[in-house]
TORBA-134957 format. One record per residue: residue in one letter; x, y, z of N, C-alpha, C in turn. Coordinates in steps of 0.2 Angstrom, whole numbers, plus 5000, padded with zeros to 4 digits. Example, Ala and Ser with C-alpha at 12.3 -4.5 7.8 and 13.67 -1.06 7.14 Angstrom:
2
A506649725039506249785039506649845039/S506449895035506849955036506450005039/
This chain:
321
M566552585458566852515459566352485464/L566152515469565752475474565052465471/K564752505467564152495464564252425460/R564752425456564852375452564952305456/I565252305461565352255465564752225468/G564352285471563752265474563252225469/Q563252255462562852225458563052145456/A563752135456564052075455563852025460/L563852055467563652015472562951985472/C562452025469561852005470561751955464/V562051955458562051905454562351845456/A562951845459563251785461562851755467/T562551785471562251755476561751705474/F561351725469560851685466560951645460/A561651635459561851595453562351545454/F562251505460562651455462562651395457/A562151385454562051315450562451335444/A562251395441562651415434563351425435/M563651445441564351455442564651385443/A564351345446564551275447564651245440/G564151255436564251225429564851255426/N564951315427565551345423566151315426/A566151305432566851265435566951205432/L566451165431566551095428566751105421/A566551165418566751165410567451185410/D567651235414568351255413568951215418/D568551185422569051145427569451185431/K569251245432569651285437569351275444/P569751285449569551275456569051325458/T568551305462567951345464568151375471/V568051445472568151465478567451505480/V567251485485566651525488566851575493/F566651635491566851695496566251715500/M566251705506565651725511565751785515/L565351835513565351895517564851895523/L565051925528564551935534563951985532/H564152035528563752085526563952125520/A563652165516563952195511564152275513/D564552285517564752345519565452365515/A565652425515566152445511566752405512/Y566952385519567552345520567452275517/M566852245517566852175515566852175508/L566552225504566552225497567252245495/G567652275499568352295497568752225497/V568652195502568952125503568852085497/E568252075495568052035490568352055483/H568352125482568652145476569352135476/G569752145482570452135482570652055481/F570152015483570251945481570151925474/E569651955471569551935464570051975460/E570252035462570852065458571452025458/A571651995463572251955464572151895460/A571551865461571451795458571451795450/G571251855447571151855440570751795438/D570951765432570651705429570851635432/N571151635438571451575439570951535443/V570451565446569851525449569151545447/N568651505449567951535449567751555455/V567551615456567251645463566551645463/E566251605468565551625470565551665476/V565051715476565051755482564351745485/A564351735492563751735496563751785502/I563151815502563151865508562651835513/I562851835519562451795524562051855528/N562251915528561851965532561851955539/D562451925542562551915549562051865552/D561851815548561251765550561651705551/P561751685557562051615558561651555555/A560951555555560651505551560751505544/R560751555541560951565533561651535533/E562151555537562751535537562851465537/A562551425542562451355543562251315537/Q561651345534561351315528561851315523/L562151375521562551375515563151325516/L563451325522564051285523563951215522/S563351195524563151125523563051115516/Q562751165512562751145504563451145501/Y563951185504564551185501564951115503/A564751095508565051025510564850975506/A564150975505563850925500564050925493/R564250985490564450995484565250985483/Q565550985489566250985489566651035484/V566451095486566851145482567551145485/D568051175481568751175482568951205489/Y568751275489568951315494568351355496/V568351375503567951425506568351485509/V568151545508568551595511567951635515/A568051635521567451655525567651695531/S567151735534567151775540566651745544/P566751695548566251665553565951705557/T565251695558564851745562565051735570/S565251675572565551675579566051615580/P566451615584566951555586566551495587/E566051505592565651445594565151425589/G564751475587564151465583564351435576/S564951445573565051425567565551365567/L565651345573566151285574565951225570/A565351195572565151135570565051135561/S564751185559564751195552565351195548/I565851225551566551235547566851165548/R566751125554567151065555566851015550/N566151025549565850965544566150995537/L566151055536566451075529567151045528/V567551055533568251035532568250955532/N567850925536567850855535567650825528/S567250865525567050845518567550855513/G568150875515568750895511568850955508/V568351015510568451085508568951115512/K569451155509569951185513569651265514/V569751285520569451345522570051395524/V569951455522570351525525569851575527/C570051585533569651635537569951705535/F569451755535569651835535569251865540/N569451925543569151965547568951935555/T568651865554568451835560568651765558/C568751725564568851655563568551615569/L568951555571568551505576568951505583/G569251555585569551565592570051515592/D570151475598570651425599570551365594/A570051355591569951295587570251315579/S570451375578570551395572571151355568/E571751345571572251315568572151245567/S571751225571571651145570571151135564/L570851185562570251165556570351205550/V570651265550570751305544571451315542/E571551335536572151335533572551395535/G572251455536572551515537572051575539/F572251625541571751685544572151745542/V571751785539571951855537571551905541/A571751945545571451985550571652055551/T571252095552571452165554571752165561/D572152195563572452205570571852255573/H571352225576570752265579570952305585/Y571352275589571652315595572052375593/A572452365587572852425585572352475581/M571752455578571252495576571052545581/G570852515587570552555592571052595595/E571652565596572252605599572452665595/E572452655588572652715584572152775584/I571552755584571052805584571052835591/G571152795597571152825603571752865604/K572352855601572952905601572752975598/Y572352965592572153025589571653065593/A571153035596570653065600570953095606/A571453055610571853085616572053145614/K572453155609572753225607572253275606/W571753255602571153305601570853325607/I570753285612570453305618570853345622/N571553325622571953365626572053435623/D572053445617572053505613571453555614/N570853515614570153545613569753545619/R569853495623569353485629569753485636/D570353505636570753515643570753445645/G570853395641571053325643570453295647/K569853315646569253285649568753265644/A568353215645567853195640567353145643/T566753155642566253115644565953085638/I566053015637566052985631565452935630/G565052935625564552885624564752835619/I564652775620564952725615564352685612/V564352675606563952625602564352575599/H564452515602564852465600564552415596/C565052365594564852305590565152245593/N565052235600565452195604565052125604/T564752105600564452035599565051995596/Y565552035593566152015590566752025594/I567151975595567751985600568252035596/E568252045590568652095587568452165589/C567752175590567552235592567752255599/Q567652195603567952205610568652225610/D569052195606569752225605569852295603/R569352315599569452385597569252435603/E568752415606568552465612569152455617/A569452405619569952395623570552445621/G570752435615571252475612571152555613/F570552565611570252635611570352665618/K570052635623570052655630570752665633/K571152605631571852615634572252665631/A572252685625572552735622572352805625/L571652815627571452875630571752885637/A571752825641572152825647572852835647/D573252805642573852815641574052885639/G573552915635573652985633573453045638/G573353015644573253065650572553095650/V572053065646571353095646570953065652/T570553115655570153095660569453075657/A569253015657568652995652568152955657/A567552985656566952945659566552915654/Y566252855655565852815650565252805653/P564752855653564052845656563552795653/N563652775646563252735643563552705637/E563452635636563752595631563152555628/Q563052555622562552505619562752475612/L562452425610562652385604562152405599/A562552425593562052435587562552425581/L562452385576562752375570562552415564/A561852415563561552455558561552535559/P561552575554561652635555560952675558/D560352645556559752675558559652655566/K559852595567559752575575560252615579/A560852625576561352665580561152745581/A560852765575560552835576560052845582/T559552795582559052795587559352785594/I559852735594560152725601560552795604/T560852825598561252885600560752945602/E560152955599559753005601559452985608/N559252935610559052915617559652915622/M560252895620560852905624560952975626/L560953025621561153095622560553125626/T559953105625559353135628559453115636/G559553055637559653035644560353055647/N560853065644561453085647561753155644/P561453205647561653275643562353295644/D562653255649563453275649563853245644/I563653205640564053175635564253225630/D564953235629565153285624565653255619/L565653185619566053145614565753085613/M565653055606565452995605565952955601/W565952885602566452845599565952785596/G566052765589565752705586566152655585/G566052595586566452535585566452505578/S566052535574566052495567565752555562/D565752535556565552575551564952605552/G564352555554563652565554563652615560/S563852595566563752635572564052705571/T564652715568564952775567564452815563/S564252785557563852825553563152845557/G562852805560562152815564562352875569/I562852865573563052925578563052985574/T563452995569563553055565562953085563/T562453045561561853065558561453095564/A561453055569560953075575561253145578/V561853155579562253215581562053275576/G562053265570561953315565561153325565/N560753295567560053305567559753355572/D560253375577560053415583560553475583/P560353535581560853595582561253595588/N560953585594561353595600561853535601/W561753475599562253425599562753435593/T562553465587563053485583563553525585/K563353575589563853625592564353595596/R564153545601564653525606564853455606/I564553415602564753345602565153325596/R565753295597566153265592566153195592/V566353165586566253095585566953065583/F567153005585567652975583567452895581/G567752865576567452805575567952745573/Q567652695570568052645567567752615560/D568152605556568052585549567952645545/I568052635538567952685533567552655528/S567152705524566752695519566652755515/P566452755509566352815505565952875509/E565452845512565052895516565352925522/L565752885525566152915531566652955529/A567052945523567552985520567253055519/K566653055516566353115514566153155520/R565953125525565753155531566353185535/L566953155534567553195537567753255533/S567453275527567553335524566953385525/E566353365528565753415529565853465535/T565553515534565453565540564653565542/P564553565548565053575554565453505555/P565953515558566453455559566253415564/I565753365563565453325568565953265569/L566053225563566553165563567253195562/I567653185567568353205567568853165564/A568853095566569253045563569052975564/T569252935560569052855560569652815558/A569652755561570252705558569952655554/G570252645548569952605543570352545542/Q570052485540570352425538570452435531/D570952385529571252385522570952325519/G570252335516569952285512570252255507/P570452295502570852265496571552225498/G571852255503572452215505572352155509/T571752145512571552085516571352035511/G570952055506570752015500571351985497/K571852025495572452005492572851945496/A572851965503573251915507572851845507/A572151855507571851785507571951755501/Y571951785496572051745489572751715489/D573251755492573951725492573951665495/M573551655501573451595505573151535500/V572551555497572251505493572751485487/N573051535484573551515479574051465481/K574351475487574851425490574551355490/L573951355492573551285493573451255487/M573251295482573251275475573851235472/N574451275474575051255471575351195476/G575051175481575251115485575851145490/E575851215491576351235496576051245503/K576451255507576251265514576251335516/I575751355519575651425522576051435528/D576651475527577151485532576951515538/Q576451575538576251605543575451595543/F575251565549574451545549574051615549/K574251665553573851725554574251775552/V573951815547574251875545573851935547/E574151985550573752045552573952105548/I573352145545573452205542573252255546/G573752305546573652365550573152415548/P572952455552572452505551572752575548/T572252615545572452685542571952735546/V572252785549571852835551571652885546/F570952895546570652945541570453005545/A570753065545570553125549570453185545/R570053225547569853285543570453335542/D570953325546571553375545572053335541/N571853285538572353255533571953235526/P571653285523571153275517571553235512/E572153235511572453195505572353125506/V572353095512572253025513571553005512/I571053055514570353045512570253045504/E570553095501570453105493570753035490/E571253015492571552945489571152885490/Y570852885496570352835497569752835493/L569452895492568852905489569052895481/A569552915479569752895472569852825471/S570052785475570052715475569452675475/T568852705476568252685476567752695470/N568052735466567652755459567852705454/
């Protein structure tokens, strides 16, 4: 399924003119679906939206690859075209504000998912579907606290590779640390660094573990950072023996790593991509029918994927085929 979606995204990204022509031909509303990047979660959101929408709308998909300049350029184009709706995950509350304000002023209705515009959100966009990111960090923190108490006598020296350019990632880390403290864990955090891409996260992890030999546990704040950490730990036999990893997000790759031996990745908390996409379409559908969105912000809870609960992992992997 993910492969099919990825192929569709590539076609859709470079076929705006053709799809706009189709919209004129069948007179269906045009919804532009903007992805920050093409990871498993974002693709899952897009799939959930399209599945819920069926044939009711024409969907164009754009991938901005975390590039604020590309985001601004595309939003300007959509404002000029006066598309009907944009469903987007803004790159930042401040940096995206002017472009989305211009878009809304042109008559385009906007629904946010994943990220939005901070305090300006409700004055500009119609609705916001979000993961409860603090709960994501908190749930994996609760799981990690029990594991540390059971396996490490309640003490851990933790290296962190985060994604804290996004406020949502800051919430994840805050929830994770609070849950460890509430769980009675004595935790030290000698090194924290930023990385979203797996290859960068792997390099940072290698340097971090070399420079901080006391680290015995790693936490990744995102799909990419968790993947990179797990790869780096697995590349060194000494690290593989003693360092365990907890993370955030879920992907087919991470799900498979939860079944691999040696047991490097212990658990991760994942977002419900398809559920988020369906909720975003529900908001767009209400707007199309002239109805009011009753609840501006809808939060979707996380799921913990752990190697001691293989049924949940198998169910997730089955859903991605």
